[in-house]
MARVEXBA-191936 format. One record per residue: chain; residue number from 1; x, y, z of N, C-alpha, C, O in turn. Coordinates in pm, 1 decimal, always signed. Each point is the difference from the previous one (the first is absolute). Layout:
BEGIN
R   ch     i        nc1        nc2        nc3       cac1       cac2       cac3        cc1        cc2        cc3        oc1        oc2        oc3
R    A   NUM          X          Y          Z          X          Y          Z          X          Y          Z          X          Y          Z
...
//
This chain:
BEGIN
R   ch     i        nc1        nc2        nc3       cac1       cac2       cac3        cc1        cc2        cc3        oc1        oc2        oc3
R    A     1    -1520.6      +42.8     +485.0      +18.8      +94.2     +115.7      -44.4     +127.5      -39.3      +50.8      +46.8     -101.9
R    A     2     -133.7      +17.5     +161.0      -60.6     +130.0      -32.7     +104.4     +126.7      +58.7      +70.7       -8.7     +100.3
R    A     3      -81.2     +118.6     -185.0      +89.8     +110.7      +36.2      -97.1     +113.1      +61.8      -91.9      +58.1      -57.7
R    A     4     +137.3      -42.4     +191.3      -99.4      +83.0      +74.1      +23.5     +146.9      -23.5      -92.6      +79.6      +15.9
R    A     5     +199.5      -44.5      -48.9      +26.6     +161.3      -17.7      +64.2      +21.2     -138.7      -61.1      +61.1      -87.6
R    A     6     +202.8     -119.3      +65.0      +79.4      +35.7     -115.6      +75.0     -114.0      -33.9      +10.6      -98.3      +73.4
R    A     7      +45.8     +111.6     -193.3      +95.1     -117.9      -48.3     +117.8      -30.5      +98.8      +45.2     -112.7      +19.9
R    A     8       +0.4     +233.1      +41.9     +120.8      -23.8      +80.6      -18.0      -90.2     +108.9      +95.3      -62.2      +46.9
R    A     9     -243.5      +48.3       +7.8      -24.7      -89.5     +109.9      +22.5     -140.9      -53.7      +22.5      -84.8      +86.4
R    A    10      -24.2      +48.1     -202.2      +21.5     -153.6      -39.5     +160.8      -12.2       +9.6      +44.2     -108.2      +38.6
R    A    11      +35.8     +199.4      -67.1     +141.4      -29.7       -2.8      +69.5      +10.7     +132.4      +92.3      -73.6      +34.7
R    A    12     -144.9     +173.1      +38.2      +63.6      +32.8     +135.9      -82.6      -31.5     +118.1      +43.5      +29.9     +111.2
R    A    13     -158.8      -87.5     -124.3      -92.3      -10.0     +108.1      -22.1     -147.7      +45.0      +65.4      -48.7      +92.2
R    A    14     -162.8      -22.0     -162.8      -53.7     -116.0      +68.3     +111.8     -105.9      -16.6       +8.7      -83.5      +90.1
R    A    15      +72.4      +76.7     -187.1      +97.4     -128.5       -9.3     +135.9      +47.1      +88.9      +74.5      -86.7      +45.8
R    A    16      -52.0     +208.2      -28.1     +103.5      +48.6      +58.2      +37.8      -80.1     +142.4     +109.7      -54.7      +10.7
R    A    17     -203.3      +51.8      +92.5      +42.9      -73.3     +118.7      +31.9     -164.0      -25.1      +90.3      -60.5      +57.8
R    A    18     -175.3       +6.2     -147.6      +16.8     -136.2      -30.2     +153.1      -28.9      -51.6      +67.4      -94.0      +42.3
R    A    19      -27.0     +180.3     -131.1     +150.9      -25.7      -52.2      +94.8      +25.9     +118.0      +99.3      -71.4      +13.7
R    A    20     -125.0     +165.5      +67.1     +102.8      +48.6      +92.3       -3.9     -106.2     +130.3      +98.7      -23.4      +69.7
R    A    21     -203.4      -23.5      -54.2       +1.7     -120.2     +100.5     +101.3     -101.8      -36.0      +80.1      -46.6      +81.0
R    A    22      -86.9      +15.4     -201.2      +94.6     -111.7      -64.0     +143.0      +47.4       +9.3      +87.6      -71.8      +48.4
R    A    23      -62.4     +203.1      -98.8     +135.8      +51.7      +34.1      +53.4      +21.3     +131.7     +120.6       -5.8      +23.8
R    A    24     -212.0      +31.4      +64.8      +51.0      +10.1     +136.4      +37.3     -119.3      +61.3      +90.8      -13.3      +82.0
R    A    25     -181.3      -92.2     -135.1      +32.8     -136.9      +44.3     +135.8      -54.5      -50.3      +71.0      -68.4      +73.7
R    A    26      -41.8      +94.7     -180.2     +131.7      -33.6      -67.2     +127.2      +82.0      +78.9     +106.7      -54.1      +29.1
R    A    27     -136.5     +176.9       -4.7     +112.3      +73.0      +84.4       -3.7      -10.6     +132.9      +93.1      +42.9      +68.2
R    A    28     -202.7     -102.3      -13.5      -20.7       -9.5     +151.2     +109.6      -70.2      +51.2      +27.7     -103.0      -61.6
R    A    29      +53.3     +136.0     +173.5     +103.1      -72.7      +66.2      -58.2     -134.9      +49.3      +75.3      -97.3       +4.3
R    A    30     -200.1      +86.4      +31.8      -51.8     -115.1      +50.6      +13.7     -129.0      -97.3       +9.0     -115.8      +40.9
R    A    31       -9.0     +153.4     -168.3      +24.9     -102.7      -94.5     +140.8      -17.8      -72.7      +12.6      -56.8     -108.4
R    A    32     +105.0     +120.2     +191.7     +120.0       -1.1      -65.9      +51.7     -148.2      +10.4      +76.9      -39.7      -87.5
R    A    33     -110.3      -34.6     +177.5      +53.3     -131.1       +4.4      -36.0      -79.9     -124.8      +82.8      -69.7      -58.7
R    A    34     -226.9      +84.7      +15.7      -45.1      -67.9     -115.7      +60.1      +51.9     -113.4      +32.3      -79.5      -88.3
R    A    35      -10.8     +199.2      +73.6      +53.4      +64.1     -115.7     +138.6      -40.2      -27.9      +38.1      -41.7     -109.4
R    A    36      +40.3      +57.3     +221.1     +130.0      -48.8       +3.5      +25.5     -142.3      -41.6     +103.3      -25.0      -62.2
R    A    37     -201.8      -84.5      +95.8       -8.0     -135.6      -27.8       +5.8      -13.5     -139.3      +81.5      -71.8      -57.9
R    A    38     -179.3     +149.9       -3.9      -33.9       -4.8     -141.3     +133.7      +56.0      -70.1      +43.9      -51.5     -102.9
R    A    39      +11.5     +150.4     +160.4     +113.9      +76.1      -76.8     +124.0      -78.4       +9.8      +96.3      +36.0      -67.7
R    A    40      -87.1     -143.4     +147.1     +119.2     -102.3       -4.9       +8.5      -61.7     -135.0     +104.6      -16.7      -62.7
R    A    41     -239.7      -19.5      +18.8      +11.5      -76.3     -128.9      -36.1      +86.6     -125.3      +22.9      -40.4     -114.1
R    A    42      -80.1     +161.1     +141.0      -26.6      +91.2     -116.1      +41.5     +140.3      +60.4      -84.8      +73.2      +51.1
R    A    43     +218.7      -38.4      -58.8      +53.4     +119.3      +52.9      -83.9     +128.3      -83.8      -38.7       -9.5     -116.5
R    A    44      +22.6     +117.7     +195.7      -63.0     +110.1      -52.6      +25.4     +121.3      +99.1      +14.6      -15.5     +121.3
R    A    45      -10.7     +141.0     -188.1       +8.2     +109.3      +80.7     -127.4      +30.4      +64.1     -106.7      -47.6      -38.7
R    A    46     +119.9     +133.4     +144.6     -138.0      +19.4      +87.6      -91.9      +76.1     -108.7      +48.6      +74.0      -85.5
R    A    47     -169.3      -96.7      +96.5     -107.8      +63.9      -89.9      -10.6     +143.0      +57.5       -0.5      +19.0     +121.7
R    A    48       -7.3      +72.8     -204.5      -15.0     +149.8      +24.7     -121.9      +54.9      -62.4      -40.8      -28.8     -112.5
R    A    49      -16.9     +116.1     +201.6     -126.9      +66.0      -71.5       +0.6     +149.3      +79.0      +56.7      +32.6     +104.3
R    A    50     -134.2      +37.5     -187.1      -10.7     +141.5      +72.1     -160.4      +29.7      +26.5      -96.1      -46.7      -61.1
R    A    51      +98.2     +136.3     +167.9     -136.1      +37.0      +53.6      -14.6     +160.9       +0.3      +73.7      +68.8      +70.6
R    A    52     -161.6      -19.3     -144.0     -101.3      -71.5      -86.1      +71.1      -79.6     -122.7     +116.1      +16.8      -37.4
R    A    53     -206.2     -102.3      -14.0      +67.3      -87.5     -137.7      +28.1      +99.9      -99.6      -70.0      +99.1      -20.8
R    A    54     +186.7     -133.0      -46.1      +41.0      +75.6     -116.0      -96.0       -6.4     -108.1      -52.7     -109.1      -21.6
R    A    55      +22.3     +207.7      -48.7      -97.9       +1.4      -92.8      +62.7      +68.3     -135.4      +31.2     +119.1       +2.5
R    A    56      -15.0     -192.4     -112.2      +32.4      +67.4     -120.4      -85.5      -10.4     -106.9      -66.7     -102.8      -12.3
R    A    57      +57.3     +195.8      -70.3      -93.5      -21.1     -130.2      +63.0      -66.8      -90.0     +122.9       -4.7       +3.9
R    A    58     -194.2      -59.6     -101.9      +58.9      -85.6      -92.3      +94.1      +73.4      -96.3      +99.7      -57.9      -43.2
R    A    59     -129.4     +185.8       +8.2      +84.0      +68.1      -72.0     +142.7      +38.5      +55.6      +97.0      +19.6      -73.1
R    A    60      -95.2      -10.6     +218.7     +111.1       -2.1      +66.9      +98.5     -108.6       -7.3     +122.3       +9.8      -10.1
R    A    61     -199.0     -119.7      +17.0      +76.1     -148.7      -18.1      +62.0       +1.8     -134.6     +119.2      -28.2      -12.3
R    A    62     -199.1      +62.1      -97.5      +48.8      -11.5     -126.9     +144.4      +89.7      -13.8     +103.8      -35.3      -56.0
R    A    63     -125.9     +132.5     +109.3     +101.5     +104.8       +3.6     +125.2      -43.8      +79.6     +107.0      +38.6      -47.0
R    A    64     -103.5     -102.3     +144.1     +105.9      -68.3      +67.1      +51.7     -106.9      -85.8     +122.7       -5.3       -8.5
R    A    65     -196.6      -87.4      -62.0      +47.7      -89.0      -91.3      +76.0      +57.4     -112.3     +104.3      -54.7      -35.8
R    A    66     -154.6     +176.1      -31.1      +62.7      +39.0     -110.6     +132.5      +53.3      +49.3      +99.4      -20.9      -69.7
R    A    67      -87.6      +91.1     +188.7     +124.8      +36.9      +51.9     +105.2     -120.5       +6.4     +119.4      +15.3      -25.5
R    A    68     -175.1     -131.4      +60.7      +76.8     -118.5       -7.0      +43.2      -57.0     -127.1      +74.0      -98.1       -7.5
R    A    69     -122.6     +162.6      -94.4      +23.5      -63.1     -124.0      -96.9      -72.2      -79.5      +21.8      -41.1     -114.0
R    A    70     -146.1      +25.1     +188.3     -103.3      -77.8      -60.2      -80.1      +75.0     -109.9      -30.3     +118.1      +16.9
R    A    71       -4.4     -186.8     -130.5      -73.6      +78.3      -84.6     -139.0      -49.8       -0.5      -18.4     -118.0      -29.8
R    A    72      -81.6     +194.2      +59.2     -129.9      -23.1       +4.0      -79.7     +109.3      -11.2      +42.4     +110.8      +33.0
R    A    73     -176.7     -130.5      -84.7      -95.0     +110.9      -23.3      -67.6      +53.2     +120.4       +9.2      -62.3     +105.8
R    A    74      -79.0     +177.0     -113.9      -74.2      +47.7     +121.0     -105.5     -103.3      +46.9      -18.6      -32.1     +117.4
R    A    75      -42.6      -11.8     -216.6     -123.7     -100.6      +28.8      +31.9     -142.4      -20.1      -88.6      -83.4      -18.6
R    A    76     +218.9      +53.3      +22.1      +29.4     -144.5      -14.4       -4.7      -69.0     +142.1      +35.6      +57.9     +102.7
R    A    77      -81.3     -182.2     -106.8       -9.0      -83.9     +128.1     +141.9      -38.2      +48.6      +89.6      -15.0      -83.1
R    A    78      -68.9       +0.2     +202.8     +128.9      -44.2      +71.1      +17.5     -153.1      -35.4      -89.6      -81.9      +20.7
R    A    79     +200.8      +52.7      -70.7      +45.3     -147.1      -17.3      +38.7      -48.9     +140.6      +19.5      +88.3      +83.6
R    A    80       -6.0     -212.4      -47.0      +42.0      -62.1     +107.4     +141.8      +52.2      +34.8      +23.6      +44.5     +112.3
R    A    81      +75.3      -50.7     -214.6     +128.0      +45.3      +23.8       -0.9     +155.3      +47.0      +69.9      +37.4      +94.2
R    A    82     -138.1      +33.1     -152.9      -19.7     +138.4      +31.5      -49.7      +32.3     +146.3      +51.9      +86.3      +70.8
R    A    83     -164.2     -169.9      -31.6      -44.8      +13.9     +125.8     +116.9      -31.8     +106.8       +7.3      +64.4     +104.7
R    A    84      +74.2     -156.6     -133.7     +103.0      -42.3      +91.8     +107.0     +108.2      -14.9      +63.0      +27.2     +102.1
R    A    85      -38.1      +28.2     -197.4     +114.8     +100.4       -2.8      -62.4     +142.6      +57.7      +73.9      +91.2      +37.0
R    A    86     -208.1      -83.5      -33.9      -52.6     +132.1      +50.1      +11.1      -23.8     +147.7      +42.4      +89.4      +73.3
R    A    87      -79.2     -208.3      -26.1      +24.8      -20.7     +151.6     +127.6      +24.7      +55.7      +22.1      +45.3     +112.3
R    A    88      +79.3      -85.5     -218.0     +149.2      +19.4      +69.3      +19.8     +176.5      -11.3      +62.8      +54.7      +90.6
R    A    89     -111.0      +17.7     -188.7      +13.7     +123.2      -15.6      -73.3      +75.7     +118.9      +58.7      +90.0      +60.1
R    A    90     -175.2     -124.4      -30.5      -72.4      +37.6     +122.7      +83.3       -8.2     +125.5      +17.0      +94.9      +76.5
R    A    91      +36.9     -223.6      -60.2      +75.5      -24.6     +119.2     +115.6      +88.4      +17.3      +23.2      +50.1     +110.0
R    A    92      +57.7      -26.1     -222.1     +108.0      +87.7      -15.7      -27.2     +147.8      +59.6      +64.3      +59.7      +86.4
R    A    93     -180.9      -17.8     -159.6      -21.3     +141.4      +11.5      -91.2      +31.6     +134.5      +17.0     +107.7      +57.1
R    A    94     -109.4     -198.2       -9.5      -76.2      +37.0     +110.9      +32.2      -92.0     +125.6      -46.8      +29.4     +110.0
R    A    95     +123.0     -135.1     -126.9      +12.7      -97.1      +96.5     -109.3      -63.6      +59.6      -13.7       -3.1     +122.3
R    A    96      -69.3      -50.6     -205.0     -118.5      -74.9      +30.4      -28.8     -110.1      -88.2       +7.0      +18.4     -121.6
R    A    97      -43.9     -149.9     +176.8      -34.1     -105.5      -84.3     -148.1      -10.4      -38.0      -40.7      -90.4      -73.0
R    A    98      -39.9     +186.4     +125.0     -144.3       -2.0      -20.6      -37.5     +139.5      -42.8      +35.4     +102.1      +58.9
R    A    99     -116.6     -107.9     -175.9      -49.1     +129.9      -45.2     -127.0      -23.3      -97.9      -30.5     -110.9      -43.9
R    A   100      -34.1     +222.2      +17.9     -116.7      -22.8      -86.3      +19.9      +89.9     -116.7      +38.3     +116.6       +9.7
R    A   101      -71.0     -187.4     -137.7       +5.0      +68.1     -125.4     -135.4      +31.8      -26.8      -86.2      -87.9       +0.2
R    A   102      +59.1     +215.5      -25.0     -141.9      +46.3      -11.7      -12.5      +64.7     -145.9      +95.3      +38.8      -67.6
R    A   103     -231.3      -34.3      +31.2      -42.3      +62.2     -134.3      +62.2      -60.5     -118.5      +80.4      +57.2      -73.6
R    A   104     -128.6     -190.4      +59.4      +57.5      -86.5     -114.9      -67.6      +57.8     -137.8     -110.3      +54.6       +1.8
R    A   105     +172.6      -68.7      -98.4      -47.9      +40.0     -134.0     -135.0      -75.6      -15.9      -10.4     -115.4      +41.6
R    A   106      -89.5     +178.0      -99.7     -119.8      -61.4      -13.0       -4.7     -111.7     -105.1      -82.5      -91.4       +1.7
R    A   107     +177.9     +107.5      -92.3       +5.5      -94.8     -115.3      +54.4     -144.7      +53.1      -14.7      -96.3      -75.2
R    A   108      +70.2      +80.0     +188.5      +61.4     -107.2      +31.7      -88.3      -57.9     +131.0      +47.0      -90.0      +69.7
R    A   109     -159.6     +140.4      -46.0     -103.9      -51.6     +101.7     -127.6      -45.1      -49.5      -42.4      +57.3     -100.3
R    A   110      -25.5     -147.8     +150.9     -126.7      -62.1      -53.8      -99.9     +118.6      -35.3      +10.5     +111.9      +50.1
R    A   111      -94.0     -142.9     -127.9      -96.0     +100.8      -69.8      -86.1      +69.3     +123.5      -38.6     +116.6       -8.7
R    A   112      +13.9     -194.2     +116.9      -98.4      +50.7     +112.0      +73.7      +89.3     +104.5      -55.9      +39.0     +102.5
R    A   113     +192.1       -7.5     -136.7      +65.7      +78.8      +83.4      -31.8     +151.9      -17.0       -6.1      +52.0     -111.4
R    A   114      -14.1      +17.5     +229.6      -40.0     +133.5      -19.4     +111.9     +105.3      -56.7     +110.9      +10.3      +52.4
R    A   115     -144.8      +51.5     -143.5     +113.1     +108.2      -51.0      +33.3     +113.0     +109.9      -87.8      +45.2      +73.5
R    A   116     +206.2       -8.5      -69.2      +32.7     +117.0      +66.8      -63.0     +132.2      -46.0      +37.9      +56.1     -102.8
R    A   117     -133.4       -8.8     +180.2      -66.1     +128.4      -29.4      +80.4     +117.3      -46.9      -50.0      +88.6      -69.3
R    A   118     +184.0      -88.7     +110.3      +90.7     +115.1      -21.6      +75.3      -33.6     -119.7      +43.7      +97.7      -60.9
R    A   119      -13.7     -231.2       +4.6      +55.0      -36.7     -118.5      -35.9     -119.1      -44.9      +46.6     -100.7      +53.2
R    A   120     -130.6      +93.2     -152.8      -59.7     -115.2      -46.0      +90.3     -119.1      -55.8      -35.2     -115.9      -21.8
R    A   121     +152.1     +170.1       +5.6      +97.4     -113.2      -53.9      +46.9      -86.6     +114.7      +69.9      -98.8      -22.6
R    A   122     -106.0     +132.5     +144.0      +34.6      -75.0     +122.4     -132.7      -39.5      +67.4     -111.1      +30.7      -43.2
R    A   123     +136.3     -103.2     +155.1     -119.7      -70.3      +63.9      +16.6      +18.1     +146.2     +104.7      +40.0      +50.8
R    A   124     -220.3      -73.3      +20.0       -0.9       -3.8     +142.7      +37.6     -152.3      +36.6      -85.4      -76.5      +44.8
R    A   125     +202.3      +42.4      -64.0      +43.5     -142.9      +52.3     +146.7       +7.4      +41.5      +79.4      +87.5      -34.5
R    A   126      -57.0     -184.7     +108.0     +143.1       -0.8      +63.2      +46.8     -149.4      +18.1      -81.7      -91.6       +9.8
R    A   127     +220.7      +72.2       -5.8      +46.9     -126.0      +52.1      +89.8      +37.8     +120.0      +50.5     +111.2      +15.3
R    A   128      -36.2     -219.3      +70.0      +89.9      +16.3     +111.2     +111.8     -106.5       -7.8      -27.9     -117.6      -23.1
R    A   129     +155.3     +160.0      +42.7     +121.1      -92.6      -26.4      +67.6       -6.9     +128.0       +3.7      +88.0      +86.0
R    A   130      +54.8     -214.5      -83.3     +106.9      -34.4     +109.8     +127.0      -59.7      -75.5       -2.6      -98.9      -73.2
R    A   131     +111.1     +174.2     +102.8     +109.6      -56.6      -57.0       -4.3      -13.2     -160.6      +73.9      -82.9      -53.1
R    A   132     -151.1     +155.5      -17.5       -3.0       -4.9     -154.3     -102.1      -97.2      -18.9      -29.9      -21.2     -117.6
R    A   133      -36.0      -48.3     +212.5     -113.4      -93.2      -47.7     -144.0      +62.4      +33.0      -28.8      +46.2     +110.4
R    A   134      -54.5      -50.7     -216.1     -140.5      +44.6      +12.1      -59.0      -95.2      +95.7      +13.6     -120.4      -22.2
R    A   135      -87.2     +167.4     +142.1      -74.3      -74.0      +86.5     -138.6      +35.5      +16.4      -76.8      -74.7      +60.7
R    A   136      +40.1     +183.7     -110.9     -147.5      +40.9       +1.9      -28.2      +93.7     -123.6      +82.2      +84.6      -35.3
R    A   137     -179.5     -100.3      -16.3      -63.3      +87.7     -107.0     -144.8      +42.0      +26.0      -80.3      -88.3      +30.2
R    A   138      +39.1     +218.0      -39.6     -119.9      +43.3      +24.3      -30.2     +124.1      -70.0      +89.6      +71.7      -44.3
R    A   139     -231.5      -40.6      +31.7      -59.9      +93.3      -99.6     -123.6      +57.9      +51.7      -61.6      -54.2      +91.7
R    A   140      +24.2     +159.3     -145.6     -139.4      +55.3      +12.3      -73.9      -69.6     -119.7      +59.2       -8.7     -107.6
R    A   141     -171.6      -35.5     +120.2      -64.5      -63.1     -112.3     -106.5     +108.0      -61.7      -56.2      +76.6      +78.4
R    A   142      +30.7      -70.6     -206.2      -97.1      +74.5      -36.8     -139.6      -39.5      +36.1      -44.2     -114.3      -12.2
R    A   143      -28.4     +228.3      +62.2     -134.3      -31.1      +66.6     -110.2      +65.4      -71.7     -115.9       -6.4      +41.1
R    A   144     +155.6      +79.5     -165.0      -94.2      +53.9      -83.1      -40.3      -95.9     -119.0      +89.6      -62.5      -56.8
R    A   145     -210.3      +49.7      +20.4      -29.6     -114.9     -103.5      +51.1      +68.5     -134.1      +70.2      -64.7      -77.7
R    A   146     -104.0     +188.9      +53.1      +46.6      +50.2     -136.2     +136.1       +2.8      -19.9      +40.9      -26.9     -112.9
R    A   147      +46.9      +57.5     +210.5     +137.0       +0.8      -12.2      +54.0     -140.1      -12.1     +102.7      -22.4      -64.1
R    A   148     -176.5      -79.5     +130.0      +46.2     -136.2       +2.2      -20.8      -50.1     -141.2      +91.5      -55.8      -60.6
R    A   149     -212.7      +75.4       +7.2      -20.0      -38.9     -133.2      +87.2      +59.6     -103.1      +40.2      -66.9      -95.2
R    A   150       -8.1     +199.8     +112.9     +114.0      +57.4      -81.8     +138.3      -67.7       +6.9      +73.6      -13.8      -97.8
R    A   151      -45.1      -27.7     +225.5     +135.7      -71.6       +0.0       -4.6     -136.4      -61.0      +97.7      -42.6      -61.6
R    A   152     -205.3      -26.8      +75.9      -24.1     -124.1      -50.1       +0.5       +3.3     -157.4      +45.1      -95.2      -63.7
R    A   153      -89.0     +191.3      +11.5      -17.3      +15.0     -153.4     +143.3      +23.5      -41.7      +47.6      -58.2      -97.5
R    A   154      +22.5     +145.0     +172.7     +136.7      +42.7      -40.0     +100.4     -121.2      -15.2      +88.9       -4.6      -85.0
R    A   155     -116.5      -97.0     +183.4      +76.9     -125.4       -0.8      -58.6      -95.5      -89.9      +58.9     -106.0      -21.4
R    A   156     -181.0     +135.3      -39.5      -52.5     -107.2      -87.1      -81.1     -110.6      +68.8      -30.7     -102.8      -60.4
R    A   157       -2.6     +125.7     +185.9      -74.4      -93.6      +79.9     -140.2      +11.1      -33.6      -55.1     +110.1       -3.4
R    A   158      -14.7     -234.0      -25.4     -136.0       -8.5      -41.9      -10.2       +1.0     -142.8     -112.0       -5.7      -50.8
R    A   159     +213.7      +12.3      -19.6      -12.0       -4.1     -155.5       -9.1     -145.2      -29.4      -91.5      -40.5      -71.7
R    A   160     +179.8      -41.5     +121.8      -16.8     -146.5      -25.5      -68.4      -86.5     +109.2      -34.8     -116.7      -18.1
R    A   161      +19.0     +186.9     +134.0      -81.2      -93.2     +115.8     -105.3     +119.6      +30.7      +15.3      +76.3      +95.5
R    A   162     -108.4      -69.1     -173.5     -125.7      +82.1      +18.7      -71.1      -16.9     +127.8      -67.5      +97.2      +34.1
R    A   163      +68.1     -200.9      +45.2      -73.4       -3.5     +124.7      +82.2      +51.9     +114.9      -51.5      +25.7     +108.8
R    A   164     +186.2       -9.8     -134.8      +99.4      +50.3      +99.5      -23.3     +130.2      +51.9      -14.4      +23.9     +119.9
R    A   165      +10.1      +80.1     -233.1       -2.4     +128.5      +49.4     -134.5      +58.9      +84.7      +17.3      +80.4      +91.6
R    A   166     -139.9     -122.5     -126.0     -117.9      +30.2      +77.3      +23.6      -65.9     +137.8      -53.5      +53.7      +97.0
R    A   167     +122.9     -156.9      -79.9      +15.4      -58.9     +143.6     +101.3      +93.1      +70.7      -14.5      +18.6     +120.8
R    A   168     +110.0      +37.7     -183.0      +97.1      +74.5      +67.6      -49.5     +136.3      +42.4      +48.3      +56.4      +98.2
R    A   169     -141.5       -4.7     -169.2      -57.0     +126.4      +35.7     -123.8       +9.4      +87.9      -50.6     +106.1      +36.4
R    A   170       +6.0     -230.6       -5.4     -122.2      -21.0      +65.2       +2.6      +62.7     +143.8      -90.1      +73.0      +41.2
R    A   171     +185.9     -102.9      +21.6      +19.4      +46.7     +129.5       -0.2     +162.1      +15.0      -71.9      +54.9      +83.4
R    A   172     +149.3      +10.0     -162.0      -25.4     +151.9       +4.5     -138.5      +43.7      -42.1      -50.3     +101.3      +48.5
R    A   173      -13.1     -177.3     -139.4     -128.1      +67.8      -36.4      -92.6      -35.1     +112.5     -107.3      +60.2       -5.1
R    A   174     +122.2     -141.9     +104.1      -94.0      -22.3     +120.0      +39.0      +83.1     +110.5      -59.1       -6.4     +107.9
R    A   175     +170.4      +96.1     -132.4      +59.3      +65.2     +116.6     +110.6      -63.2      +73.1      -11.7     -102.9      +66.5
R    A   176     +122.1     +171.8      -82.7     +146.5      -46.9      +47.9      +57.2     +109.7      +73.7      +12.1     +111.1      -51.6
R    A   177      +25.3     -137.6     +174.5      +91.9      +92.6      +59.0     +138.5      +14.4      -55.7      +46.2      -90.6      -69.3
R    A   178      +23.9     +200.6      +95.9     +145.7      +10.8      -42.0      +63.6     -117.8      +80.3      -26.8      -21.4     +118.2
R    A   179     +118.0      -56.9     -196.5      +63.5     -104.8      +61.0     +136.8      -50.7      -45.1      +41.5      +49.4     -104.8
R    A   180      +30.0     -132.7     +161.3     +117.6      -48.4      -53.6      +19.7     -139.8      +23.2      -82.6      -64.9      +64.2
R    A   181     +186.3      +14.2     -112.0      +33.6     -132.5      +17.9     +159.1      -13.7      +21.3      +73.2      +94.5      -29.3
R    A   182      -22.7     -213.1      +80.4     +133.4       -8.8      +18.6      +24.9     -152.7       -7.4      -86.3      -84.7      +23.4
R    A   183     +218.0      +59.1      -59.6      +22.5     -145.3      +10.9     +147.9       -0.3      +52.8      +86.5      +81.3      -32.8
R    A   184      -72.4     -182.4     +117.1     +141.6      -22.1      +69.0      +42.3     -134.9      -11.8      -81.5      -92.3       +1.3
R    A   185     +218.9      +73.0      -14.1      +68.0     -128.6      +10.8      +47.2      -15.3     +132.2     +107.0      +52.0      +31.7
R    A   186     -184.4     -127.4      +62.3      +45.5      -29.1     +141.9     +131.0      -63.7      -10.8      +89.0      +35.2      +77.3
R    A   187      -65.7     -135.6     -175.1     +144.6      -67.1      +21.9      +96.8      +93.3      -39.0     +107.7      -19.0      +56.4
R    A   188     -110.1     +111.4     -132.5      +89.4      +96.6      -19.7      +27.9      +91.2     +108.4     +109.9      +37.0      +41.3
R    A   189     -235.3       -3.5       +2.0       +8.1     +108.2     +122.1      +73.5      -72.4     +128.2      +47.2      +73.2      +87.0
R    A   190      -37.1     -212.7      -74.6      +66.4      -50.4      +99.0     +143.0      -50.8      -33.3      +86.1       -7.7      +87.6
R    A   191      -62.8      -27.4     -219.7     +135.5      -43.2      -48.6      +83.5     +103.6      -30.1     +118.7      -11.5      +30.5
R    A   192     -162.7     +123.9      -91.6      +86.8     +101.6      -59.7     +102.0      +42.6      +94.8     +119.7      -16.7      -23.2
R    A   193     -173.2      +82.8     +152.2      +77.0      +61.5      +96.0     +111.1      -71.1      +53.0      +97.9      +54.9      +50.5
R    A   194     -116.3     -194.5      -64.1     +108.6      -87.8      +65.2      +74.5      -53.4     -116.3      +81.6      -88.6      +25.0
R    A   195      -95.4     +127.5     -149.1      +79.2      -38.5     -127.9      -12.0     -143.9      -30.5      +91.5      -61.6      -54.7
R    A   196     -217.2       +0.6      +93.8      -16.7     -136.8      -22.4      -45.1      -27.0     -154.3      -77.7      +74.4      -59.9
R    A   197     +129.6     -176.1      +11.0      -47.5      -12.9     -157.6     -116.7      -78.1      -15.3      -14.3     -105.4      +61.9
R    A   198      -85.2     +158.2     -154.2     -124.9      -52.6       -5.7       +0.7     -157.8      -39.8      -78.6      -72.2      +61.4
R    A   199     +155.0      +19.7     -151.5       +0.4     -146.2      -37.8      +58.8      -74.6     +109.1      -36.8     -116.3      +16.3
R    A   200     +126.7     +169.3      +63.7      +77.0      -82.1     +112.3      -91.0       +8.9     +112.5      +16.0      -87.8      +84.8
R    A   201     -104.2     +169.6      -64.4      -76.5      +24.4     +129.6     -154.1      -47.6      -15.2      -64.3      -25.1     +101.9
R    A   202      +13.3      +14.5     -213.3     -129.2      -33.5      -15.9      -23.0     -151.0      -43.5      +59.8      -52.5      -93.9
R    A   203     -146.7       -5.9     +167.8      -26.7     -128.4      -35.3      -77.3      -29.7     -129.9       +1.2     -104.9      -64.4
R    A   204      -68.6     +218.7      +38.9      -89.5      -21.7     -133.8      +27.3     +117.4      -96.6      -96.4      +70.7      -29.3
R    A   205     +215.2      -42.9      -22.2      +29.7     +119.1      -75.2      -95.0       +1.9     -126.2      -22.6     -101.9      -65.1
R    A   206      -28.4     +219.1      +37.2      -87.7       +7.7     -101.8      +99.2      +53.4     -122.5      +20.0     +120.4      -16.1
R    A   207      +33.2     -210.7      -59.0      +83.9      +46.8     -105.9      -63.4      -79.8     -121.3      -67.3     -101.5      +18.1
R    A   208      +94.3     +155.5     -145.5      -55.0      -61.2     -130.0       -8.9     -150.3       -4.5     -100.7      -65.0      -28.2
R    A   209     +225.1      +16.7      +61.3      +29.2     -144.4      -27.0      -99.9      -88.3     +103.6      -53.3     -104.1      -38.3
R    A   210      +37.0     +151.1     +155.5      -86.8      -72.0      +75.6     -153.4      +15.0      -40.6      -80.0      -92.6      +14.1
R    A   211      +47.2     +213.1      -63.9     -129.3       -0.2      -39.9      -34.5      -71.5     -115.4     -113.9      -45.2      -11.7
R    A   212     +207.3      +28.2      -83.4      -13.3      -86.5     -119.5       -4.9     -131.7      +38.0      -78.9      -74.6      -57.9
R    A   213     +165.8      +23.8     +165.3       -1.1     -146.7      +39.7     -154.4      -30.5      +65.8      -28.6     -112.5      +40.9
//
């Protein structure tokens, strides 16, 4: 997806209506019968969100975890338990089940993620969370061939697979607009607000044992 004006368009523009269509459906009184039917077997509190959506920077999230007794570095990635804990802390402080965690450390993101121009230790990337579960991840991709090459070299890409790096930088070399990507887990987007368990609700759960078998 190309960026028309600035990086903020990606975070708060094109995807914004799509997400809130879903949230409004969940909260719409027209669907309360269905929600209550599910709730009889899987009890849950009403799903809460803020408008506009709560946005926290990664460093703010780390600070909240540290205040709760978690020991972690500024550029350390969030573990699954810490994601869930942060979700509970956000709910207690802001009374919302849905929020955006913005400006992830560059060190924990793929090499093609655009660094933050204001602080190169961080990146133009974000995750969206529902009840402490990551449901969407997105970022601005590097569109400059020289910078992309430097980032690939920094991660050692191309040293063992020499045909890989030229392929990765070929698009920017031929002209590439400023763009972003995102990935969402539709299953989590549906199940998380209702507190449905992945393994109990999914006919084809993607867990390691199933992948091995």
